[in-house]
N, C-alpha and C positions, 0 to 999 in steps of 0.2 A: 482602602484602595491605595496602591503605591503611587506616590506623587513624583513625577520625573523632575530632574534637574534640566536646565536649558542646555541643550547640546547644539551649538550653532551648525546649521546646515542639515541637521537630522531631525529635530523636533520643532513643531510649529508652536507649541505652548511651553512656557517656562513654569517654574514652580508657583510663582505668584498668580499667574493667569489660571492655572489649574485650580488653585484654592479659590480664586474669585468665581470660577465657574461653579464650584461646589456651593459657594455662598448664594449665587443666583438660583441654583437648583433648590436649595433648602428653603429659600424664601418662598418660592412658588409652592413647594410641597406643604409647608406648615401653614401658609395662608389658605390654600385650597382645602386642606383637611379640617379647617374650622368653618370656612364660609359655605362649603357645599352642603353642610347639614342644616342650613337656615332656609326657611321656606321661600323667601323672595329671591334667592340666588339661582342663577342658571346652573343646571346640573351638567356634569362632565360626560364625555364619551371616553372612558378610560379602558374598560374591559369589553364593553358592548357598544354597539352603535344604535343610538336612539334618535330618530329623525326629529322627534319633538324637542330634544335638547338642542339640536342645531337650530331649529326654528326660534327657540327662546333666546339663544345668544345672538343670533342675527338681528332679532328684534331690538335687543339692547344696544347693538352696535349702530344700527341704522337710525334708531331714535334714542340717542344717549341721554342719560340722566346723571345726577351727581354721584350715583353709586356705580357707575360704569367700571371704574378700576376694580371694585370688589367683585363685580360680575365677571370680569376677565380673569381675576385670580381664581374664582370659583370654577370656571369652565376650563381654563388652560393651565392652571397651576400644577396639576398632576404631571405635566410634562417635564417637571424637574427630575423625575425618575429616569427617563432616557438619557438625560445629561449625566447623571451619576453612572449609568451603565457605560456610556461612552468613555468617561474618565477611567473607569475600572479596566476596560479593555486596553486603553491607551497606556495606563500605568503597568499593567501586566507585561506588555511587550518590552517596555523599557527596563523593567526589573529583571525579567527572565530571559528574554531573547537578546537584548543588548548587554545586560549585565551578567548573564549566565547563571550557573549554580542552581539549575532546576532540580528540586528533589523528586523522589518517586511519587507515584500517584497518591498513595496513602499519606505519606508525610506532608505533601502539598495540601491535601484537603484538610488534614488535621491542623496545620498551621493557620489556614484561613478560617477554619471553623472557630479556633480559639481567639482569633482577632475579632470575630463578630460576637461570640458568646458572652463575654463579660458585659458589654454594653446592653445586649438584648436582655439578659437575665436581670440586670439591675433595673432596667426600665419596666420589664414585665412584672417584677415583684412589687415595685412601688405602684404601678398602675393597678394591679390587682387589689391592693389595699384601698386605694382611692375609689376604685370602681365599686367595691363591695360596700363602701360607706356612703355612697351617693345614689340618688334616684336612678331608676332604669338600669340596674346593674345586670351584667352579663352572667349567664349560668354556664360555666365551663364544665366539660366532662374531664375525667382524668386522662382519657385518650387525647383530647384536644391539648391539654397542658403538656403532655409528653411530646406530642407532635410539634408543638411550637418550640419547645426547648431543644428538640433535635433538628429543627429547621426543615421538617418534612411535611408540614401541615398543608402546604400548597398543593400537594398531590392528592388530597382527599376530596370527595365530592362536595359541592357547594362551598368552596373556600371562602366566599364572601360572607357566609353565615357563621363560620366557625373560627375564622381568624379574628381575634379581638385582643388588643386593639388592632384595627384594620391595617394601619401602615406597616405592621410587623411582617406582612407578607413578603416584604423586600428581603428579609434575611434568608428565607427559603429560596427566593429567586436567585440571590447571589451565589448560594452554594451550588445550585444547579449549573449556573454559568461557569463557576470555577471548575466544576467537574467536566463540563463540555470543553472548556479551554484546554484542560490538561490532557484529555484523552483523544480529542478530535481536531484541535486547532494548533496547539503548540508544535513547533517544528514541522509544520505542514505548509504547503503552498497557499498563496492567496486564492488560487482557483478552488481549493477545497472549501475555504471559508466562504467565498461567494456562493458556492453551491449550497452550503448549509443555510445561508441567508435566504436564498431563493426557495429552498425547500420549506423553510419556516413561513415565508410569505404565502406559498401555495397552500399550506395546511390551513392558514387563516382565511385565505381567499375562498376556499371551498365551503366556508361557513356562510357565504353570502345569502343563502336562502333563509338563514335564521340569525340575523345580525344581533338579535336580543336573546339568543338561546344559551342554554347551559354549556353546550360543547365549546363555543367560542369563549365563554366566561372562564372555563377551566384552562383552556389553552393559554389565554392571556394572563392568567395568574401564575403561569409557569414560564420556563425559559424560552419557549417558542415565541412568545410575545416580546421578549427582550433582546433577541439575537441581533436585530437590525442595528440599533445604536451601539451595542456592545461590539459588534463586528466592525462598525465604522471606526471606533477607537483603535482597534487592532490594525486595520488597514492604514489609517493615518500615521500611526506610530511606526509602521513598517516602511513607509514611503521614504526612501533614502535621499532622493534628489528632488524633493518637493520644493518648487519655487515659493518664496515668501511673498505673499500679496502686499500691495501698498494700501495705504489708508483709503484711497478711492475704491480699490477693489473690495475692501471690507465693507464699505458703505453700500456698494452695489449688491454684494452678497446679503447684507442685512435686509435691504429693501425687498429683494427677490424672495428670500426665505420667509420674511414676515408675510408677504402677499400669498406665498404658497401655503403657509401654515393655515391661513384663513380659508383659502379657496379649496384646498385639498380636504379640509375637514367636512366639506358639504356632502360627500357621498362615500359609501362604504369602502369601495376598492381603493380610492385615493387616500382615504383616512388611514389606511394601513401604512402609508409611507410618510405620514406627518412627522413621526419621530426623527427621520433623517433630516428634515428641514428645521426641526427644533434644534438639533445639534448645530447646524450651520448658523442658525439665527443667534444662538447663545455664544458661539465661538467668535463670530464677527462682532457681536455686541461688546464682548470683553476686549477685543482688539481696538475698539473705538473709545473705550472708557478713558476719561482723564485720570490723572494720577490719584486724585482724592476718591474718585469712584472706585478705582481698582483697589485702593486701600480699604475702603469700607466693605466691599464684597469679599476681600481677602479675610478680613476679620470674621465675617459671617461664616466663611468657608472653614476656618480653623475650628469653629464651634459646630459645624454642620452635623457631625455624628451625634454629638450630645443633644442638639436641638431635635434631631430626628427621633431619638430615643425618648425624650421627655415631653415632646409636645402633645402626645395623646393624653398625658396626665393632666396638664393644665387645661386642655380642651374640655375634658370631662368636668372640671371644676367650674369653669367660667362660661361655658356655652349656654347654660340656662338663662343667664343675664341677657344674652343676645336673642334667645328664643322668646323671651318675654316682651321684646320690642325695642330694647336698648342695644341695638346692634353694635354701635361704635363703642359704647361703654365696655361691653364684654370683650370686644375685639382688642381694645387697647390694653386691658388688664391681661388678656391672653398673651399678647406680644411681649409685654414687659416682663411678666413672670416667667414666660418660656425662656427668654434670653438670660435672666438671672439664674434660673434653675439649671440651664444648660452649662453655665460656668461651673456650678457646683458639680454637676454630673461629669463634666470633662475632667475635673480634678479627681473624682472618685474612680473613673474608668482608668485613668493613667496610673493611679496608685495600684489598682488591681493588676494591671498588665505588667507593672514593674515589680 
């Protein structure tokens, strides 16, 4: 993702704040992708809407116990993905619409494919070796492997059954959004973008009769499910005369967005709009952070790509500890080794790119 510089009067977020947002997003994602595999944890409504999952998380909130933070990460942590999509749309505008030099469609897609490919193939290779030597290994077909490496696997039936490791669905999603941006959004009015967002919402809303069905599952594994936060990033970056809110405004936005995130999660149609409030929630949170908090999340943000790539590897190794009953023991080992491995992965990815 392109990270913008701070352009006074034109951009709401500076480089450090964008990095901190990536740090918050990856924290939610890599905690969620570990915890939601554990039996006591509340399961998420990421691709499908399960009323039983809503009932479970509301039970945890209304009658909190010591594991409430873990329950919240398990249920809400996947919303780090919309934050990444928001930042991607935001960065694309500042790089190509403000900075110019937009290449043709094929060179544009090739450039962004090659930005994603080194870290994906490194993570996939290491994960495959670890997965094959640990219990409950996945059985890939040659077609699945090629589809993953070409970032087209999201398009195939039952993507939740064939994408392994699961988080790598994000690479295919990003390539679809890059294509959509280049052919349908770049150099076109905001009216066109808003129409695309509305159309993608309508396609999902029409699945209200089967909120746990395969049609909605496939839709949300692909770009239709990610256009809302991606488009929000584009719209915000294009806003030339956006007034800069005060601290009090950000506090109000934070409280409203937090309340909306919880309340809108309760029913199918409002759940479709939760990613918009997740973006507002995270942006306002970053704006309210003290310097030390901003610095910490900025550090995580710098490592976010490497953490994303390597956390399925460490999860596969340490999650049996938590599944055996020692939840915190396995979780702490997972966190520490993921961060250390991410540092090494970041060095390796940068060497390959250079």
